[in-house]
N, C-alpha and C positions, 0 to 999 in steps of 0.2 A: 803361258803364251801371252796373256794380257800384259804381264810385267815386261815381257820382251818388246811388245809393241810400244808400251808407254815409255820405256827407257831409250828406245832407239830414236835418234834425232830425225831420221828420215821418215819413219812412220808417224812420229808425233805430229807432223804437219797435216796428216790425214785424219788424226783423231781429234783435233781441236774443234769444239762445237761453237762455231761462230755463225751468227745469223746474218752477218753482213754478206753482201753479194760479191765481195772481192774474190778474185781467182787465187787459188792456192799456188804459192810460188814453190816450184820444185828446186831442190838443191842443185847448185851449179858445179858442186865439187865432183859429181859423178857424171859419167857419160850417159847419153840417152839410153844406150843399150843396157848399161848397168842398172839404170833406174827402172827400166821395163822389167829386167830380170828380177830385180829385188821386189818389184810389185807382184810379179808372178809367184815368187817364193812366198810372199805374204799371203796371197790368195790361196795357194796350195795349203799353207798351214791352217788357214781358216776352214777350208773345205774338209781337211782331214779331221779337224777338231769337231766340226758339225757332224760328220759321218760317225765319229766315235760316240757322240752324245745320242744320235738317232739310234745307233745300235743298242746303246745302254737303256734307252727309254722306249724301246720298240713296242713292248706290250702296253705300256701306258698310252702311247700315241694311238695304237689300234683301238683301245677301249674308249678313248675320247672321241675318236672318229665315229665309232658305233653309236655312242650316246648322242652325238650331234645329229645323226640321221634319224634316231628315234624322236628326238625333240622336234625336229622339222615335221615329222609325220603327225605328232600330237597337235602342233600349231595348226596344221592344215585341217585336222578334224574339228578343232574348236571353231575355226573360222566357218566351217560348213554348218555346224550347229547354230551358230549365231545368225547366219543367213536364214535358216529355217525358222528360228524363233521370231525374227522380224516379220517374216511372211505371215506366221500364225497370229501375231499381235495385230497386225493390220486387218486381218480377216475378222478377229474378235471385236475390234473397234467398230467396224462397219455393222456388226450384228447388234451392238449395244446402242449406238447413237440413234439409230432410227426409232426403236421403241421409246427411248428416253425423251426424245423431242415430242413424240406423240403424247406421252404421259404428262409432260410438263404443260403442254397446251391444255389438256383436259383438266389438270389440277387448277390452273388459273381460272378456267371457266367455272369450276366447282366453287372456288373461293368467292367469286363474284355472286354466284347463286346463293351461297351461304349468307353473305352480307345482306343481300336483298331479302332473303327469308327472315333474318334477324330483325331487320328494320321493319318488315311487315308485321312480325310477331309483336315487337315493341309498340308499333302503331296500333295494332289491334288491342293490346293490353291497355294502352293509354286511353283509347276510345271507350273500352269497357269500364275502366275506372272513372272516366269523366262522366259517363252516363249515370254512374252511381252517386255522383255529387248532387246534393240538393241543398241549395243555399239556405232554405228555410227550415232545414232539419233541426230538431231539438237535440239530437245525439251528436253534439259537436265533437266529442272525443273520437267517435267512429269516423266522422268526416276528416278529422285530423290524421288518422292512420292512412286514409285514402290519399289525402294531399301529400303526405310524406312519401308514399310510393310513387305518386305522380311526379313529385319533385326529383326523385332519383331518375325517372325516365327522361324528364325534360333536360337534365344535366348532360344527356348524351348528345354530342355535337351532330351526329348523323341524323338523329331524329329532329333536331332543330332545323335541319335543311329541308324537311318535308313541307311542302306548301299547303297540302290539303288539310292539315291539322293546325295551321297557324292560329286560326280563330279560337279553337278549343284550348290551345296553350294559353292564350291571353285571358280567356275566361277562367281557366283554372287558377291563374295567378291572382285574378281579381277575387275569386272565391277564397283563396288562401289569405289574402290581405283582410278581407271582411271577417273571416273566422278568427284571425289573430287579434284584430281590433276588438271583436266581441269578447273573446276570452280575457284580453287585457283589461277591458272596461269592467267586466264582471269581477275580476280579481281585485281591482282597485276599490270597487264598491264594497266588496266583502272585507277588505282590510280596513276600510274606513269605519264600517259598522262593527267589525269583529264578532259578528253573530252568524252570518250566512256562510257556514263552513262548507256545506255541500257545493255551493256555487264556486267557492274558491278551489275545492278539490277538483271539480270538473274543469275549471280553467287551467289548473296545473297539469291535469291529465292531457289536455290539448297540447300544451307545450312539450310534455313528455312524449306523446305519440309523434309529434313532429321532430323529436330528437334535438330540440333547441333549449331544453330546460336550463343547463348551466349558463348559457349566454343570457337567457332571459333573467335569471336570478341576479347575474352581475349587473344587468341594466337596471333591475329593480333596486339593487343596493346603491347604484349611482343616484337614483332618485332620493332615497332616504338620506344618504350622505350629503347630497346637494341641498336638501331642505335644512339639515342641521348646519351646514356651512353658511347658508343664508341667514339663519337665526343667529349664528355667532357674529356675523358682520353687523347685524342690527344691534347686538349687545355692545359691541365695540364702538358703535356709533352713538351709544347712549339712548337708544330707542327701546321701549318696552317690547320684549319679544312676544310675538303673537303666535298662537297655535296654528299650524298649517292645517287648513280645513279640507284641502283637496289636493290630492297628488295627481300630477299629470304624467303622461307617458315619457316626457323628456325632462331631465333635471333643470334645463335652462328655462322652461316655462314657469317654474316656481318662483322666479325672481319678479318682484313687482316692478314693472316697467314704468309705472306712473309715479314712483317714489322720487321726490326731488333730490337732486344731487347737491352736495355742498359746493360752495363757491371755491374756485381754484385758490389753493394756498391757505384756506381757512381750516383750522383744526376742528375735528368733529367733537366738540364739547370742551369744556374747561378742564384743565389738567389736574387741579388740586382741590377743587371745590367739593364741599360735602354734598351738595346737590347732585353733582355728577356721580360721585361715589355711590350715593344712595340709589340713583337711577340705574347705575351699572350693576350693582349687586341684585337689585330687584329683577333686572332683565336676565342676569346670569342664573338666578334662582328659577325663573320661569323656563330658561333653557334646559336646566337639568330636570326640574319637576314636571314639565309639560312636554316640551319638544322631544328631548332624548327619551324620556319615559314612554311617550306615545309611540315613538319609533320602535322602541324595544318591545312594546306590546304587540305591534304589528309583526315584527320579526318573530316573536314567540308564536303568534297565531299562524304565521306562514310556516314555521317549522313543524307545528302540529299537523297542519294540512299536508305537508310533504311526507310525513310519516305514514299517512294513509295512502298517499300516491305510490309509495315504494312497493306496496303489495300488488300493484297492478302490473300487467304484462309489459315487458320492455322498459321497466323503470328502474330496476335494481342497479344496473351498471351506471346509469346517469346519476342516480341519487348518491351513490358512493363518492362521486366527484364533486358533490355540492355540500359544503358545510357552511350554511348561511350564517349561523350564529358566530362561528369563529371569524369568518370574513368580516361580518359587521363589527365585531369587537376590535379586530385589528385595524380596520379602516377608520373606525371612530377614534381609537387611540391615536392613530397617526394624524388625523384631522385636528384633534384637540392639542396634541403636542406641537404641531406646526403653528397652530393658531396662537398658542400661549408663548411660543418661542419668538415668532415674528410679529407680535402685536406691537402697537405704538408704545412709546416710552411711558405715557401717562396711564395706559391700560396696564402695562407691566408693573408700574408702581402700585396700582391698586391691588393687583393679584399678589405681589410680594408682601405688601403690608398685611393683607388679610388672607394669607394662604391657609390658615386653619379653617376659615369660613368656607373656602373652596373645598377643603378636605371633608368638612362636614356635609357639604352639598353632595359630594361624591359618595360618602358613606350612606347618607339618607337615600340616595338613588339606588345604591346596592341593596339596602334593606327593602325599599319599595319594589325592586325587581327580584326579590327573594334570593338575593346573592347569586343570581344567574348572569348578571351583567359584569363582565370582566374588564373594567377600565381602571386607570390610576396607576400608582406605583412610581418607581424611579424614572422610568422612561417618559412618563407624562409630566411629572412635577419636578423632575431633576433640575431643569433650568431655573425654576422658581425657588427651589429649596436653598440654593446657594445664597441668593439675595436675602431670603428670610432669615437664614441662620446668621448671616452677617449682622442683620438688624437686631436679632435676638442677642447676639454677643455684645453689641454696642449698648443695648439697654441694660445688660447686666454689669458691664464694665464701668459704665458711667456712675453707678452707685458706689463703686470702689475707688474711683478717682477723686471723689468729693473730699475725702479726708486722707491726710498723709499717714495718720496713725488710726487704724480701725478702732471703733468704739461701738457702744450699744446702738446708737443711731445708724451707724453704717450697717450693722447686722440687720436691723429691721428693714432698712431700705433695700438691701440686697436680697433678703429672703422674700419680701413682698414682690419685688420684680421677678424673681425666679418662680414664685408660685403662680404669678399671672401668666408667665410664658409657658410653664408646664401645663397649666389648666387649659390654655388655648389649644395645645396640641395633644391633649390627653386622649382624643378620639382616634389618633393615628399612631400605632405602635412604632412604626419606622421613624417618623419625624420626631416623635417623643424621645426615642432613643438618641437621635442626633442632638436635640436640645438638651437632653440630660448630659451628654458628653460635654457640651459647652458649659453647662452649669458646673460640672465637676472641675473643668479646667479653670473657670473663674474662681471657684471655691479654693482651688489649690493656690491661685494667685493671691487670694485673700489671706490664706495661711502663710504664704511666703512673706507678705508684708509684715505680718505679726512676728514671724520667726526672725526677721531682720532686727527686731527690737528686743529679742530675748538674749540674755547674756549667759554664757556657760563658763564655769570655772571661776577662780579668784574669789572675789567677795560674794559672788552669787551662790557659793556652796558652803559658806560658814553657817554653823548651826548652834553656836554657843551664846548667841545674843538675840535680841529682837531683830526682826527683818530690817535690813538696810534699804537704801533707795533702789539699788539694783534689784534686790529680791522682791521688793514691793512692785516694781515694774514687771518683773517676771510673773508674779502672782496675778496681776491685772491682765496681762496678755494671755496667760493660760486660761483664766476664767472667761475671757472673751471667746477663746476657741471653744471652750466647753459650752458656753451659752449659745454660740453659733450652731454647734451640733444639736443642741436641744431644739433650736428654731427649725433646723432642717428636718428633724424627726417629726416635729409638730406639723411642718408643711406637708410632709408625706401623708400624715394622718388626714389632714384637711383635704387632700386631693381625692380622697375616697378609696373604697376597697379595691376597685379595679386597678388603680395606680399602685396601691399598696402591695398588691400581689403580682405586679409586673416586674419584668427584668430591669427596667429603668430604676425602680425604687431600690431593688437589690444592689444595683451598681452604685447608687448614691450612698446607701448605708455602708457598702464596702469602702467607698472613698473616704469616709470619715476616719478611717484608721490613720490616714496621713496626719490629720490634726491631733489625733490621740497620741501619736508618736512624739509630736512636738511637746505636748503637755507632759507626757511620760518622761521625756528627756529632762525637762525642768525639775520634775518631782524626783526623778531617780538620782540626780546629782545630790539632792538634799538627803535622800534616804541612804545613799552611799556614804555621805559624810557622817550621818547618824550611826551607821554600822561601824565605821572606823572609830568614832568617839566611844561607842558602846564597847568595842573591843579593848580600847585603852583603859576604860573604867573597870572592865571585868578583869583585866590583867593585874589591876591593883589588889585583887583578892589575895595575891601571894604576899602582899605587904600588910595584909589585914592583921592588926594586933589581937592577940588572945585566941587564935585558932589552935595554938599548940599548948594552951593553958587549961588546966582543969578548974573550971569555975561554973557558977550557976548560969544557966543559959537564959538570956533575956528574950522577951518576945519582940523587942524592937529590932529593926533590920540592922545589919552590919553597916559599917561606914561606906564601903564600896557600893552596897546595895542601895543605901540611902542616896548616894550620889547618882547612881544609875536611875533610880526612880525620878529624882528631881530633874535630871537631864531629859529623860524621855517625856515627862509631863510638859516641861518647858518647851523643848524643841518641837514636839508634836503640836502643842497649842499655838506657838508663835509661827512656826515655819510651815507646817503641813496643813493644819486645820483651815487656814484661809482659802485653800483650793476648793472649788465647788464640785469637782468631779469626785463624789464620794465613792463611787465604784472603783475608780483608780486608786483612791486613798486606801480603800479596804484591801485591795490587792497588795499594795506596797506595805501596808500595815502588817499583813500576814507575813510578807517577806522579811520585814524587819524583826518581827516576833520570832520567826524561825531562826534568824541569824543570832539573836540574843540568847535563845535557848541553847543553840548549838555551841556558841562561845562559852556560855556558862557551864555546860556539861563538860567541855574539854578542860576548862580551867579548874573546875572542882575535881576532876579525875586525876589531875597531876599535882595537886597540892601536897606538899611534904615539907616538914613533918606536920602532923595534925593529931590533936587529942580527941577523945570521945566527946568532950563538951564542944570542941570545934566542929565535929561532925553534926552535932545537934544544931549548932548555929547555922550550918549550911543547909540543913533540912528546913529550918525555919525560913532561911532566905529563899528557898524554893517557893514557898507560899507568897512571900513578898514579891518575888519576881513575877509570879502568876498574876498578882493584883496589878503590878505595874504594866504588864503586857495587855491586860484587859482594856487599858486606855487606848491601845493601838487598834485592837481588833474587836472591841465591844465585848466579846465573850470568847475567852481562850478555849473553852471546851468545844467550840465549833470547829477548831483546828484539831481534829482527833489525834493525829500522829504527834504534833508538837506538844499537845496537852498530855498525852500518854507518856511521852519522853520525860517531861518535867516531873510528872507524878512518879514515874518509875525510878528516876534518879533520887527523888526524895526518899523513897523506901530503901534504896540500895546503899545510901551513904552510911547509915548507922548499922549495917549488917556486919557480922564478924567474917573473917576470911573463909571459915568453913561454910557459913551460910551463903556467902557469895559464890563459892565454888559449886555449891549444890543447885544453884539456879539453872533452870533449863536454858539451853543454848539456842537462841533464835538469831540466825544470821541477819534476817530482815526485821527483827523485832524493834520495839521503840528504843531500846538501849542496846547498842552494838556490843558483842562479846569483847571487842577491843577496849571499850570503856570499862568493862568489868575487870579486865586484866590490869588496866591502869589503877583502878581502885584497890586491887590486891597489892600492887606495888606500894601503895600508901601505907600498908600495914607492915612492911618489911623494914629491916634495919638499914643503916646507911650504906653498908657494903653492896647490898642489892639495889643498885641505882635504877631509877625510872628510865624507860627507853630513851627519851630525848636527852636526859642528863648523860647517859652512857654514850650517846652519840656526840656529846659536846654541844648540844643546842640550847638556846635560851628558851624561855617560856613563849616569847614572841615568835620565835622561829618554828616551834612545834605547832602552834595554832595556824601559822601560815602554811606549814607543810600539810597539815590535816585538811585544810580547805582545798588544796590542790590534788591530794591523793585520797580519793574516796574508795579505792579498791581495798577490800578487807584483806587480801593476800599481801599487799604492800605494807599495810599496817601491822599485820602479824609478823612479817619479816623484821620489822623494827623491834618488836618484842623479843623475837628469837635472837637477834643480835645482842640485846641487853643481857639475856640469860647466858649467852656464850661468853660475854665479857665477864660476867659474874663468876662463872666457872673458872676462867683464867685467873681471876683475882684470888679465888679460894686456893688454887694450886700454888700460886706464887707465895701466898701467906702461910701455906701449910696448915690451913684451918681444918680442924678435925671433922666438924660437921657443918652442913649447910644451914642457911637461915631457914627457920620453920616454914616461912611463906614460899620458899623456892619450890618445894615439891608440889605445893598447891597450885602455884602458877604453872608449873610444867605440865601437870596432869590436865589442868583446865585448857591450856594451850593445845595439848594433844587432842583433847576432845573437840575443840573448835575445828582443828584441821580435819578431823573425821567427819564433821558435819558440813564441810564445804562442798 
């Protein structure tokens, strides 16, 4: 039906939803009757459709109508209940408001009565306490308790508005002031005399009972610090410090108002005169020994009195908040630090120049105060230490600038200046440590100057002739370093046992290693050259005539040994002996002796061919070598291992292969099993080549290889390789039997491996 209406041109004009007020134009193509008839038909169609839908939804429409009637009844019931509730609430409000208004009025009246009652009770308590006050009472501590309670009452603003007790309030304030002044006066007198402890305790008890002890102690400290501050001003003005004989209740009263003031623009004393310096240090000594010390005694006395007060009632909590000693120490340190930092330039110059004297005054004060006074340290003297250390460094450096090349005079001047500076600060470990660091730095600069004149390499390390100009210069410089180290050690001894056992002395001794390394570098290049030359001479043993000949053995040394002896005697006498550091020479002498013995052992072990008389000559050479080495070390027997090695080799050289193989195997013994194996090779035929020959090495290369490869396993592998090569040669030549020495070497090598 809707589609019919929407598609029909006539009905479409009636379906258009247009909010404009224009009148719908009816079609003119139809007659009026036809249009009316068509409208009637449309209305009938709608009526039929509505009737159809009503019939179809009849039950639902009836149910909705029924629910609507129930809802209307429920709304009416709720509206009725709301009206009843409003009526009940209005009735309840009337019942509550009336009693509330009455109760509120009564409560306000009761509060006013309570305030009046409280004021009356406080007034009554005030009057009772006031009548207990007796200005002439001797028990001032009990009076103080009363005054404290009265003070709490007077602080009430309501009570202050009461007119009838105004006179009593004024009288109580006057009594409090009188009692405070009496306690303050008694305490100052007790502090002045330091004997009337009971009076001081009673005075402190008064301030404790008044609950003003911390504030009073702070005020008292202000007086002490004010007195010391005034004394410092007098010191800086060049006036002899006077002991403060009387302490007043205010720090400002301690200043002498009659003291004449300096003229405007005029400095207070001369800046560099000895007279001013003497007066200044006299005044400063008086400041520490008298003024500060007397203040400390009074602080100490006051502390002891406070310890007795602490056991009194109401004193524990107050005493816990009062640390008078710490506060005094802190404030005194701050005062001295500020005074020393902000002092006039001429005063600062005096303090910097004689800082050790100031440290001694501080230390004496600590000792006098039984080390209970805690002042000093970096925070106090830090601003002065920088200037003093700079001055100290300049005093030391100026002794080194005087000469381009350091000499004996330079050493003496430098050590004298260092000893003076260290002696000045020996009483203060901290400053002494910093001066020691400066001395060590200057000492290093001294060595650097010397090191710049030392030559290394080239002509400086030749050892086959008398010392040349370069070597003589090296010897002179090395001896200067050694002499300087002796002066330093003597200086440490002169500074006394306290300094000798200090960390500063230990640091100085440790710093001497730098100079020792310079000397050692000079000596070591000569020792290395001597080692190299000794190695070349010992290699000539393989060219020694007669070692493979059978002839009578002479007791004289072989040619190579004679050359070695002469070289060692000459080089040591010319090149090494002029050095004065005998301890260093002894160390390098042992090093050179060990090297000579080691090279001798290696070369003797690889000599081939060699006869029995040649072995005897080598045994004799062992003794000659021992005599030659005694020149280097004084007594070779003192070098137990080197001595045993040389003596053991002397006994092994002449042994037969069987005797050698039966020797006990000692891996770490004086003679290594590897050397025994090399000696066994010396008894073999030419086919059984020595390990280095089998490897194609020269005598020089084997000694070089042995010096770099100390592992016994590596050395045994070299022997194993030689035996393997010998076996290959035997197979290639179809030799029927091995060399008689081969099984001896093989068995001995096997036993050595077992002992590894």
